[in-house]
N, C-alpha and C positions, 0 to 999 in steps of 0.2 A: 477625367477620372484616371487614376494610376493604380498600378498593382500594389496591393497591401504589402508592407514591409514583412508581414508575418506569413507570407506565401512561399512555399517551396515548389519548384518545378522539377519533375523527375521523368525519366523515360517510362513509356508504357509498354506492357507486354503485348499490347495490340498492334505494335509495329512502329516504324520510324515516323509515320504520319500522325502520330498522336502523342500526347503528353499527359502526365498526371499533375494536376494542381492540388496541393494539400495546404490547408490553412492550419497553422499551429495555434491560431487564436480561437477557433471554434470547431476544430477537428473535421471540417468539411473536406470532402474529397470529390473531385470530378475529373473525368477524362475528356480532353478537348483535342481538336485537330491542332497539329503543330503550328499551322498558319495563324491560329488565333493568338498566339503569343506575340507575333508581329503586329497583328491588328490592335492588340492592347496598347503596344508601345507607340503605334502610329495613329491611334484614335480611329481605327477603321471598323469598330464593332457595330453591329446592328443594335437597335434599341432593345430588342428582345434579349440578345446576348448580354448586353450591358446590364439589363435588369436582373438577369439570372446571376451574373457574377457579383453584382453588388449585394444581392440578397444572401449569397453564400459567404460574403466577407472577403472576396478576392480583390475587389476594386474599392477604392476609397477616394473621396474628394480631396482630402487634405492629409498628407502623411504626418505632418506635425500634430494635427488634431488627433490622429489615430494614436500617436505615441502618448499624448496627454491622457487620452481615454484609458490607456493601459495602466496608468498610475492608479486608477480606481477599480481595476479588474477584480482584485481579491475582495475589496470592500463590497463590491456588488454581489459576488458569490456569497459572502457572509450574510448580506441582507436578504438574499433569496432562500437561504437555508432554513428548512422547517424542522430540522432534527436536532435534538440535544444528545450528545454522545459522550460517554465516559468509558475509559478503559480502567478496570479495577484490578489491580495487582493483588491477588488474594494471598499469595505467599511467595517466598523465594526458595522453596523446597522443591525437590524433584526426585522421582524414582529412577531417572536415567542419569548416565554419566557421560554426556556428550563431550566430545573432544574440544569443540569450539564454543562451549556454553555461553550464551548471550549474556547471562548475569555474571559469568566469571567468578571471581572470588567473593562477590556479593552474596552468592548462594548460601543458604543455611536454613535452620529451623526458625524462620521468621514468618509469622502468620498474622493476618488481619484479625483483630480481637473484637469482642462484643462492644467495647467502648468505641473503637474506631468505626465499627458498623453503624452504631447509633448516630455518631457525628456525621457520617457520610449520608445517611438517610435524611437527617436534618438539613444537610448541605443541599441535597437534591430538592427538598421542599422549599428552600429559599431561592431556587433558581428562577430566572425569568422565563416563563413558559408562554408569554402572551402571544407569540406568533408561531408556536411549535405544534406540529401534528404528531410527533412521536418522540419517545425517549428510548435510547438504545445503550445497552451496556455490553462491552466485550470483557468477559472474565479471562484473566491472564495470570501468568505465574513467572517463575516456577511452573508447576503443573497445577492448573486450577482445580482439577478433579480430586486433588488431595484435600480440597476444601469444599467438598460436595454439600455439606450441611450449611455452609456459609452462603453458597450460591442460592440455595433454597430459601434461606432466611431473608437475604437481601431482596430477592426477586418477589417474594410475597409482599413485602412492605412497599417496595418501589412500584410494583404493579398496582396495588391498591390505591396508592397516591395518584399515579398517572391516570387511572380510570376515573378517579374523583374529579380530575381536571379535564376530562374528555379527550385525552390523548392516548395513543397506543404505546404499549411497552413491549419490548422484545430484547432478547439477549443472544449473544453468540459466545463460543468458546474458542480459544487458541490453545490447543491441547496436543500432547505427544501421541494421543490415541490409545495408549495402553490400558486406560480405564474407561474408555468410551463403550461401555457394554449396553446391550439392549435395555436392561433394567434401569440403567442410568438415564437413558433417553426417555424411557417411559415416565420416569419421575419428573424430569425437567421440562418436557414438552408442554404440559398443561400450564406451567408457570411462565412460558414465553420463549423457550429455546427455539431459535430459528435456524441456526447453522453452526457448524464446527469446522475449523481449519485444522487439518491433521498433517503432520510433517512426515514425509518419507524421503530420505536422502539417497535416492538412487535405488538400484536393485539390491537384493538381499545382502550380498557380500559387502557392498559399499556402505549401505545403511547400517548394518550391524557393527561395522568397524568404527563408524562415527557416532552412532547413537545406541550404545549397549545399555542394558540395565546396570545399575551401580555395582551389582555383584558380578558383572562380567558377561552374562549371557546375552544373546541377540534379542532385539525387540521387534524385528521386521514381521515375523509370522503372526505374532499376536496382534499387531496393529492392523495388518491386512485383514485378518479374520474379523476383527471388530468392525472395520469399515464395511465388510460384506454383510454383517448382521444388522447394521443400523442405517445403511444408506437409503433404505426405502422409507425410513421414519423421520430422518432429519437431513437437510441439505449439507453435503460434505464437499469441502474444497480441499484438494491435496496440494500442499506446498512442499518444496524441497530446497535445500541449501547446498550449492555446489562450490567446488574449488577449482583452481586452475588444473589440478591433476586428475579430476574425476568427472568433469561435466559431460564428456563425450559418452559416458556410460549411462546417463540419465534416460535416454530414449528406451533403453532396455527395461526400465521400470514401467514406462507407459505401455509397452507391449505386454509385459507381465500382467498388469492390471486388466488389460483388455482380454487376455487369455483366461483370467479368472472370472470374467463376466462383469467386471467393473468398467463398463463402457460409458460413453458420454451421457447415456440415459440414466446412469446411476450416479456418476460423478461429473457434473457439468464442467467444472473448471479444474485444471491442473496448472500451477504456476511455479516456476523455479527461479530462485534468486541467488546471487553470489553471497558467500560468507564474507563479512567485513571484519578485517583484523581490528581488534580492540587494543589500543596502545596506552590506555590509562592505568591507574593503579588497580583497576578491576580486572585487567587482562589475565587470562590463564597463561602461565609462563612457557608452556611447551607447545602452543599452537601458533603457527605463523603462515598457514597455507591459504588464507583468504586473500582478499584484495585490499589494498590501501586506498585506492581511489578509482573513479570511473575511467581514468585516463589509461589504465593498463590495457594494452592492445588485445590481449586474449579475451577480454570481456566483450568486444565487438563480435567476434566469432561465436562465443558462447551464447550471447543474447539472441542473435538471429537464428542460430542453429536450433536451440532448444525450443524457441517459440514456434518455429516451423515444424519441428517434429511433433509437438503437441497439437498444433492446428490441423495438420494433415491427417491425424488420427481421429479428428472430429470433436476434440475437447475445445472448450471456450478459453479465450484469452482476453484480457482487458484491451479495449480499443485504445489506440494511441491518441491521447487528448490532453488538454490543459490539466496540469496536476500540481497545484501549489503544495508546498510542504505542509504536513499536518499541523505543524506549529502555527501556521498562519490562519487556521480556522478558529474563529472565536468560540464556537460552541462545541469544542472538543478538548477534553482534559484527561490527564492520566492521574489516577488516584493510587498512590503507593500503599502498601500494607499498613504503614504507620500513619496514614492520613495526610501525608505531604502531597503536594500537587506539582505536576510537571506537564510539559507540553509534548513530550516524546518518551516512549518506553525506554529508549536507550539512555536516557538521562537520569533515571531514578537513582537515588543515592548520592548524586553529585550536588553538594550544597549550593554551589554557585548557580545551578540550574533550577533550583526549587523556586516556585512562584507563589507559595502560600500553603495553607492547610485547610482541611475541611471544617475545622473548628471556626474559621473566620471566613476568608474569601480568597479568590485567586487574584494575584496582582497582574497588571498589564505587563506583558513580556515583550512587547514590540521593540523597545529600546535595548533591554538587557540581552535579548536573543538575536539582535541584528536583523529583525524580520523585514525591515524596509531598506536594507543595504543594496538591494537590486535596483532601487530607484535612482539610477545614474544613467548618464548618456550612453555609455558603452552597452549596458544591458538593454536599455530601451531600443537601441539600434540593432540588437541581435534578433534574427528571425526565429531563434529558438526560445526566446524569453517566455512565451506562454507554457512551454513544456518544462520549464526550469525554475523561473522566479528566484534565481539565486542558488538553486540546488539544495541538497539535503544538509540541514544544519548539524545533524548528528554526525554525519560523515566529516563535515568541516571540523567539528570539535575533536573527533577521534584523530584526524590527520594533523591538525595544526594546534590543538590544545585550546582553541577559542572559537567563538561563533561569529566574530566580526568579519565583515566583507562577504564575498560570495564564494560558493563552491562551484565554479564554472563547469558546465557539462558540454561545452561546444565541441571539443574533440570527440566525445562519446557520440553525440548526435551526428556529427560529420560522418562518423563511421557506421552508424546504425539506422538512422531515420529513413533513408531511402529504402532499405530492405524491409523495415517494419511497416512502412506505408504500403509497399507492394504486397505484403502479406495481408494487410487490412482489405485491400482491393480484391486480391485473389480469393480470399475466404469470406468476402462480403460482411465484414464486421461493422 
């Protein structure tokens, strides 16, 4: 038996006599005596130790066989998935004027129509539900709550259909939070509303500078008040988008929320992510303060610092675990307001990325989107493969203008993974 290629060995906070073993393949973490590393290499493990390490995926019989098994890793995940997931872009309109707007110049008075709604519902009804337990929609924008009645109409129809097939229906919102009022939650909860992700870009001064209303006033106070008024009725996740120049101020937001009583019991998860610069024809011409790739050194500090500041205040963070690009998931689709289909929200409106229409079907995107480009010897030999699988295709498209090849994250994980795993151990994630 030999150590799995997808095992990382890190120092342990328990002292020089122990080490952390972390499996990037199955997210297993164990603290072992330092001497056990030599025992593994020299074949000196007891049968009990060997059995434990094999069961956790740290020891394998044949490294070449392990690499071959990784080729089917995502296919196995897809086979085990029991959920059908749609992100429905209800509009490209918004009541905020964010400096780094994700839609960029695509934004406008574009709304999903009755005709597209009917075609989408028919599309859902044609879906293969033979092995599914639930059907989930994420309503997206623009600002989805500008299309409140559309959410209600779609949910009534899809929920009725799902229940007729014996599967559960639920939906979530990705919203700026300005319209997430108690009366809205009261209307949507009986129809299947499960959660809402609300964006706060740092403390009030920073947030209001980056996410003002279109007419110029700040949105921070209204959003926080809305969260306070609805967090007992619907699960809220707070997200935030930071830049190189402001990420160190984000812990002040967490403290402010705690001071307002929005503790982990009220908001289980807070997660911050960097703004990604858009370089296509959709980019806003005056914003360049985000990141162009994960290789920028400041992202290492920002990633570890902000995760630590959130965790030590008791809020939840996602555990570090295998995470293929959403585009590799078979039963996950993006439905644009005009009925066109995509595999990632960042690609809406890009003709070369469109994979079909709800009037017909979704085309196989594995070849056109380069989803198997990680299946090469260099990637298979990389211990970070299960955390990367070729990286984010959207970021690859933004940076290079195409999705071919991989968006390697080795430098990023070289800088961050040890710290992230130590956090997982320290906070028992």
